[in-house]
MDAnalysis code that builds the backbone (N, CA, C; Angstrom):
import MDAnalysis as mda
import numpy as np

u = mda.Universe.empty(147, n_residues=49, atom_resindex=np.repeat(np.arange(49), 3), trajectory=True)
u.add_TopologyAttr("name", ["N", "CA", "C"] * 49)
u.add_TopologyAttr("resid", np.arange(1, 50))
u.add_TopologyAttr("resname", ["MET", "LYS", "GLU", "LEU", "PHE", "LYS", "SER", "LEU", "LEU", "PHE", "ARG", "THR", "SER", "GLU", "SER", "THR", "VAL", "ILE", "ARG", "GLU", "CYS", "ARG", "ARG", "CYS", "GLY", "THR", "GLU", "VAL", "SER", "ALA", "SER", "ASP", "THR", "ARG", "CYS", "PRO", "GLN", "CYS", "GLU", "ALA", "ASP", "THR", "ILE", "SER", "GLU", "TYR", "LYS", "ILE", "LYS"])
u.atoms.positions = np.array([
    [18.309, -42.050, 62.847],
    [18.588, -41.045, 63.855],
    [19.453, -39.936, 63.267],
    [20.381, -40.298, 62.411],
    [21.265, -39.321, 61.785],
    [20.454, -38.318, 60.963],
    [19.434, -38.809, 60.242],
    [18.592, -37.925, 59.436],
    [17.788, -36.969, 60.320],
    [17.385, -37.433, 61.476],
    [16.654, -36.592, 62.415],
    [17.505, -35.401, 62.840],
    [18.746, -35.647, 63.215],
    [19.629, -34.560, 63.626],
    [19.907, -33.599, 62.472],
    [20.074, -34.119, 61.275],
    [20.280, -33.252, 60.112],
    [19.075, -32.344, 59.905],
    [17.868, -32.921, 60.001],
    [16.668, -32.119, 59.769],
    [16.495, -31.040, 60.830],
    [16.904, -31.318, 62.055],
    [16.789, -30.320, 63.118],
    [17.847, -29.233, 63.005],
    [19.059, -29.601, 62.642],
    [20.146, -28.628, 62.555],
    [20.070, -27.751, 61.315],
    [19.642, -28.335, 60.199],
    [19.675, -27.623, 58.926],
    [18.291, -27.409, 58.339],
    [17.297, -27.277, 59.185],
    [15.930, -27.145, 58.684],
    [15.721, -25.804, 58.003],
    [14.859, -25.835, 56.990],
    [14.559, -24.630, 56.237],
    [13.158, -24.117, 56.536],
    [12.303, -24.952, 57.094],
    [10.964, -24.507, 57.448],
    [10.927, -24.109, 58.923],
    [9.817, -23.524, 59.326],
    [9.706, -23.062, 60.703],
    [9.406, -24.183, 61.686],
    [8.844, -25.294, 61.208],
    [8.545, -26.397, 62.118],
    [8.933, -27.728, 61.484],
    [9.197, -28.702, 62.332],
    [9.566, -30.045, 61.907],
    [8.640, -31.018, 62.617],
    [8.160, -32.023, 61.883],
    [7.310, -33.047, 62.474],
    [8.098, -34.344, 62.529],
    [8.159, -34.931, 63.712],
    [8.861, -36.195, 63.907],
    [7.835, -37.229, 64.334],
    [7.824, -38.358, 63.651],
    [6.931, -39.467, 63.996],
    [7.797, -40.643, 64.399],
    [7.493, -41.226, 65.549],
    [8.274, -42.369, 66.002],
    [7.392, -43.362, 66.749],
    [7.860, -44.591, 66.788],
    [7.162, -45.672, 67.470],
    [7.274, -45.480, 68.977],
    [6.166, -45.612, 69.680],
    [6.192, -45.482, 71.140],
    [6.838, -46.687, 71.799],
    [6.812, -47.823, 71.140],
    [7.375, -49.033, 71.740],
    [8.890, -49.074, 71.618],
    [9.422, -48.868, 70.402],
    [10.867, -49.062, 70.215],
    [11.626, -47.789, 69.837],
    [10.914, -46.691, 69.521],
    [11.579, -45.432, 69.215],
    [12.035, -45.257, 67.782],
    [11.705, -46.207, 66.910],
    [12.083, -46.104, 65.504],
    [11.347, -44.944, 64.852],
    [12.052, -44.137, 64.072],
    [11.419, -43.052, 63.342],
    [10.639, -43.645, 62.176],
    [9.389, -43.199, 61.994],
    [8.539, -43.726, 60.927],
    [8.106, -42.597, 60.006],
    [7.783, -42.940, 58.777],
    [7.357, -41.933, 57.806],
    [5.893, -41.571, 58.032],
    [5.460, -40.497, 57.418],
    [4.087, -40.026, 57.586],
    [3.072, -41.017, 57.034],
    [3.461, -41.834, 56.087],
    [2.530, -42.791, 55.486],
    [2.425, -44.102, 56.265],
    [3.324, -44.334, 57.210],
    [3.297, -45.581, 57.986],
    [2.232, -45.521, 59.076],
    [1.473, -46.606, 59.207],
    [0.508, -46.723, 60.298],
    [1.004, -47.696, 61.355],
    [2.030, -48.460, 61.020],
    [2.667, -49.403, 61.944],
    [4.173, -49.210, 61.867],
    [4.838, -49.535, 62.943],
    [6.294, -49.454, 62.985],
    [6.896, -50.533, 62.088],
    [7.811, -50.177, 61.200],
    [8.442, -51.177, 60.341],
    [9.394, -52.099, 61.104],
    [9.804, -51.687, 62.290],
    [10.749, -52.477, 63.086],
    [10.044, -53.505, 63.969],
    [9.043, -53.059, 64.750],
    [8.412, -53.962, 65.731],
    [6.926, -54.212, 65.471],
    [6.373, -53.597, 64.421],
    [4.969, -53.778, 64.017],
    [3.946, -53.178, 64.986],
    [4.375, -52.381, 65.949],
    [3.431, -51.735, 66.866],
    [2.639, -50.669, 66.114],
    [1.410, -50.432, 66.547],
    [0.589, -49.419, 65.886],
    [0.458, -48.137, 66.712],
    [1.313, -47.979, 67.689],
    [1.301, -46.778, 68.529],
    [2.401, -45.826, 68.067],
    [2.011, -44.886, 67.219],
    [2.947, -43.933, 66.632],
    [2.743, -42.568, 67.287],
    [3.811, -41.972, 67.765],
    [3.772, -40.629, 68.354],
    [4.182, -39.612, 67.302],
    [3.608, -38.427, 67.391],
    [3.960, -37.357, 66.467],
    [4.329, -36.130, 67.287],
    [5.517, -35.600, 67.031],
    [6.015, -34.424, 67.739],
    [6.239, -33.300, 66.742],
    [5.713, -32.134, 67.039],
    [5.924, -30.959, 66.197],
    [6.917, -30.054, 66.903],
    [8.037, -29.802, 66.250],
    [9.090, -28.965, 66.816],
    [9.106, -27.652, 66.049],
    [8.983, -26.567, 66.765],
    [8.936, -25.248, 66.125],
    [10.242, -24.538, 66.263],
])
């Protein structure tokens, strides 16, 4: 979560993509197809401009 706030506050690009598990809210990397915390395969992707 701390890295998420850093990326939003100090971003250098015009948009930020956040991927997180729909079940538990864990932030996941772009290469993950399942949540590393709860193993759910429902990953949400949010683009913040």
